[in-house]
N, C-alpha and C positions, 0 to 999 in steps of 0.2 A: 270877400276881397282879400287877395293875397299880398302880404307885405314883402317887398323885394329884399333879397338877401344882400347884406352889406358886409364886406370883408375888410377888416382893419389890417392893412399891410404892415403897419408899424409894430403890431403885437403878435400877429399870427406867423407861424413858421411855414415856409413853403417846402414840402418834402421833395418836390421835383428839382429843387436847386435852381429855379429860373427867376429868383429875386422878385417875386410878385407878379411877373408877367404870366398871363394865362392864355390858353388857346381859345377859350370861349368868351373872349372879351372883344366883341365887335366894335370897330371904330372906323371913321372915315380916313382913308389914306391921305398922307400929306402930299404925295406926288400924283401927277395925272395918270401915270401908267399903272396905278394900283399897287405899287411896290415901294416901300420906304425903308428906312434904317431899322425901324422896329421889326419889320418882317425878316431882315437879315439876322438880327439878334435872336429872334425866336427860333429860326432854323438852325443856327449853330448850337444853341443851348439844348435844343431837343435832341440833336445828334449825340451830344455828350450824355444826356440822360438815358437814351436808349442803349448806349454801349455799356453802362454800369451793370445791368442785370446779366449781360453776357459774360463779363469777367467773374461775377459771383458764381455763376453756374459752372464756369471752368474750374474755379478753385474748390468747390464743394460738390463733387458728383453725387448723384443719388445712389444710396446703398441698396443693392438688390435684396429683395426679401427672400429669406431662406424658407425652404419647405420643411415639413415635419421630420424630426430626427428618426433614424432607424437604429434602435438599440441593438438588435440582433446583428446588424452589419458591423457595428463596433466590436461586439464580442467575437464575431467571425474573424476579424482582422487580428484580434489579440491572440486567438488560438488557431491561427491558420495552419500552422505546421501539424498540430494535432488532427485537425479536420482533414487535411490532405493525406495524412498517413493512415487514417482509420479505414478499416475494411467494412465496417458496418456502423450504424448509429449507436449501438450499445457501447462500442469502444470510445466514442466521443462522450457519451454519458458518463462512463467511468472516469475519463480524463477530466471532465468538468467537475465531477465530485471530488477528485483528488486535489483540484485547485480551490476547493471550498464552495463550489456552487451547489446549493440545495434547492429543494422544491420551492421554498419561499423566495429564494433569489430568482428562480425561473419565472415566478409570477411578475416580477418587475419587467421581464422581457415579453410579457403578454402571452405566457405559456402556462399550462396547468402544472407541469412537472418538468424535471430535467430530461426525461426521455423524449417528450415532444419537442423540447428545445433542441436536443441533439439530432432529432430527425430533420428539423429544418436546416440546421447547420450542415448536416451531411448532404442534403439535397442542394444547397446553394453553393457549396464549394466545388469548383470543377475539378475533375480528375480524369486521367486517361486510363486505358485498359492496363497499361503496365504498372499503374499505381494501385491497383486493386487486386492483390493476390488473394486466392481463396484461403479462408481461415482453416487451419488444420482441425480436422475432426468435425467440420461443418459441411463438408461436401459429400463425396462418396464415402461409404462406409469403409473402415479399415479392412484390408484383406484378412481372411481367417488365419492364414499362415503367420502373418505378422503378429496378430493377437496371441496366437498359441506360443510363439517364440517369446513374447513378453511374459507370459504366464510361467514358462519354464525358467526364464531368467530370474524371476522373483523367488523361485524355489531353489535356485542354485546355492545361495549362501547357506541356507539351512542344511542342505544335503552335504555340502563340503565340510561344514563344521561338524556334523554328526560323524562323517567318515574319519575326519582327523582325530576326533576324541576317541573313537573306537580303535583307531590304530595306535594310540598312545598307551593303551592298557598293558600290553605285554612288554613294553620297552622300559629300560632303565638307563640312567647315566647320560652319556653323550648322545647316543641314538635317540633317546626320548627328547632331549633338547632340540636336536636337529629336526625331528618330526614335528615338534611344537612350532618351531619357526616356519617350517614349510607350510603347515596347515594354516597358520595365522596369515601368511602372505596370500595363500590361495583364497581364503575367505575374504580378505581385504579387497583383492582384485574383483571377486564376484560381487561384493557389496558396492564397489565403485561403479561397476557396470549398471547395477540396479538404480543407483542414484543419478546416473547420466542419461538413462533412457526410461521411458515409461512414465507412470503417474508421479513418481517421486523425483522427477528431474526438475531442477531449479533453472528457470529460463533467464534469470538475471544473476549478477555477481553475488556471491555469498560472503560471509565474514570468515576470514581464515581461522580465527580462534575457535570456530565451531568444531573443527576436527580435534583440536587439543582438548576441549572440554569433553567431547564424546569419548576419546581415548581414556581420559582419566576415569570417567564413570564406568566404562567397561572393565578397565583394569581393577578398579576397586571391587566391582562385582565378582571378578574372577579370583583375585588374590587377597582382598581386604575384608572378606566376610567375617572372619574371626579375629581380625587385627585388634579391635578394642579389648576383647577378652584376653588376648595374649599380652597386651601391654599392661593390663590390670594385674595379671598373674606374674609379671616380671619376665615373660618369655618373648618379648617383642623383638629380640635379636635373632630369633630362630627363622629359618627359611620359610617363606610363605608357601601354603599348599594351594594348588590349583583347584578351584571349584568350577568344574566344566558344565554342570547342569544349567545354570542361568545363561551361559553363553550360547549353548545349543538351543535353548528355548527362545532366546531373543533372535538368534539367526533364523530360526524357523518362522518367527513372527514377522519377518520382512515381507513375506507373501501376503498375509492379511493386511498389513499396513499399506501395501501398494493397492490392493483391491479397495480398501476403505477410502483411500485418498482419491482413487478414480471415481468411486461412487459419489463422493462429496462434490468433486469438480463437475461431473456430468449433471447431477441434480441441481447444483447451484446455478449452472449455466442455463438450464431449462427454466428455472424460476426467474432468472434475469431476463430471458427472452419473453416471458409471459407477464412480467411486472410492468405496471404503469406509473410507478413512483418509487423513490428510494426507501421510504418508510415501509411500503408494502414488501419490497424485496428483503429488507433487513428482518422484518417480522417472520418471513418464511424461511430464511437461512439459519437463524439461530436454533430453532428446534432440529433442523437438519444436521447441524454441526454436533449438537448434543447427542443425537441418535447415532451418528457415525462413531463418535468417541465411545459411546456405550457399547456399540458393536465390536469395536476393536478391543476394549477392555475384556469383554467376554472371550474373544478369540485368543488373546495373549495369555489370559489366565488358564484357559484350557490347554494351550500348548506347554506352558511352564509346568502345569500340574502333571502333564503326561511325561515330560522329560524328568520330572522329579521321581517318577516311578523307576525309570531306567537308571538315572544318575542321581541318587539321593542327595539332598541338600536341605538346609533349614530355613533359608531366607526367601521364602516364596513371596511374601508381601513386598519386600524391597525390590525383587526382580520384576514383579508386576508394575510397581510404581515407576521403576526405571524404564520399562517398555512403553508405558503411557507417556512419560516425559519425552522420550526420544520421538515418539510418533507425533505429538503435538508440536515439537520443535521443527520436525521435518515438514509438517503441514504448513507452518508459518513461513518456512523458507520457500516452499513451492509457490506460495501466494504472496511473495515479495515482502516478507517481514523478517529478514535474517537477523537484524539487530536484536529484536525481541527474543528470538529463539536463542541467540548466543547469551543474552542476559539471563534467561531461565536456566540454561545449562551451567553457566558460571556460578549462579547462586547455589545450585545443588553441590557443585564441586567445593565451593567455599565452606559450606556447612560440614561436609565430610572431612575436609582438611582441618577445619577449626576443631572438630571433635578429637581428632588424633593429636593435634598440637596441645590441646588442653590436658589430655591424658598424660602426654610427655612432660608438660610443664608441672603437672601435679606431683611428679616424682622428685622435683627439686626441693631442697630444705625450706620449710615454711610456706610452700605454695600448694599444699595439698587441697586447699579450698577451691582451686581452679578446676580440678578434675571432678569435684563432687557432683555437679549436674549430669555429666556424661556417665559417671559410674552409677548413679542412681537409675538412669534410663536403661543402661545395659543390664543391670541387676534385675530390674523389673520386667523388661520385655526382651532381653537378649541382645546380642551384638548387632543383629540386623535392624534394630530400632533406629540406629543412626542413619544408615542409607535410606531406610524406608521413610523416615520423617523428612529427610532432605529432598528426596525425589518427589514425594507426595506433595510437599509444600510448593516446590517449583512447578510441578505439573498443574496444581490448582491455579497458580498465578498465570501460567501460560494459557490455561483454558479460559480464564476470565478475560485475558487480553484477546484471545482468538475470537471469543464471542462478539466482541466489539469490532475487531479489525476485519474479520472475514465476513462480516455482514455488510461490508461496503462493496459497491459495484466495482470499484477500481481494483479490488483484490482478485477479480476473476477475469482479467484481461491480460493478454501477453505483454 
């Protein structure tokens, strides 16, 4: 038997706000037509109760549920200009790497490495035909005539320098000075053409101080080879003597420098095309760089030794170190690291200048101890020990920096 449910209206709250009146409470109408005051009260109160949920729904609309986020889309919007300007996925990969995106970062975007992430970005960003120019060197092969012209251009500085030095031999006085200036201008123009065209061309802005440091190093190689010895012997005021052998050898070394730079750029680009990860590319480029540098060291040593036979000089080691230093500096400039190149050249210039200043300061009363280290080095290894040590140390520093910098994909894009 079921016990009827009893509701105590005095203690129970009515959530409907109808003050204890219920719709399921049947009773006999007070009037004969079946409608009384209780029916009117229930109808009016139920209308108010039904309107309350409508107001609540108007005040608090339901929040639409969002779908899963697309992390690649967010990255695409962040680097949209890079993706639109790129002519292939490798350029996007290099740009991402320059912004700090590594293979580990690419894994957060559900990709194995930066290269696959760059491929998706390249495919998803719309671009027109006018926005995708062909990359130089990646389409049709360069005409044979243009390549032959570049080869001749790289040989021009050495040829002009050798002719200028040969023309100076029978001259004296003012004619010799005029011929020296004319030859220097001609070699400078030819060298400028080599640095503006071909493999040694810098595609971005360089540091203006590079020219100043390069001129200092070349001037020291030409006129400062015996300067420490002359200062130690008290003949520092005498006119310097031109040592043309190192200049001719270095001018001839422009050609192998251009060929080695071209070899490194082409092989590095091929490794970049075939790599599937940044670490794989870096591990392949480092031995390539060391091999190219070793190849150039052999070439410049052979050229300087050959010029030494025709134009005798004593500082072969310093000339080789200077040639390697200039080659590494230009290689860094070509691959977008001009500040590092300028730092290396400036360091070599600072060491050479400091050695001369210490020797001069040692001639002052009571300051002889300042010149002792330089005098000991010159006495033991000759006057060429100063530029050899300066250029070799700077070249070693640039090589260490290039091993890390040029193993990045961003160093091999325009």
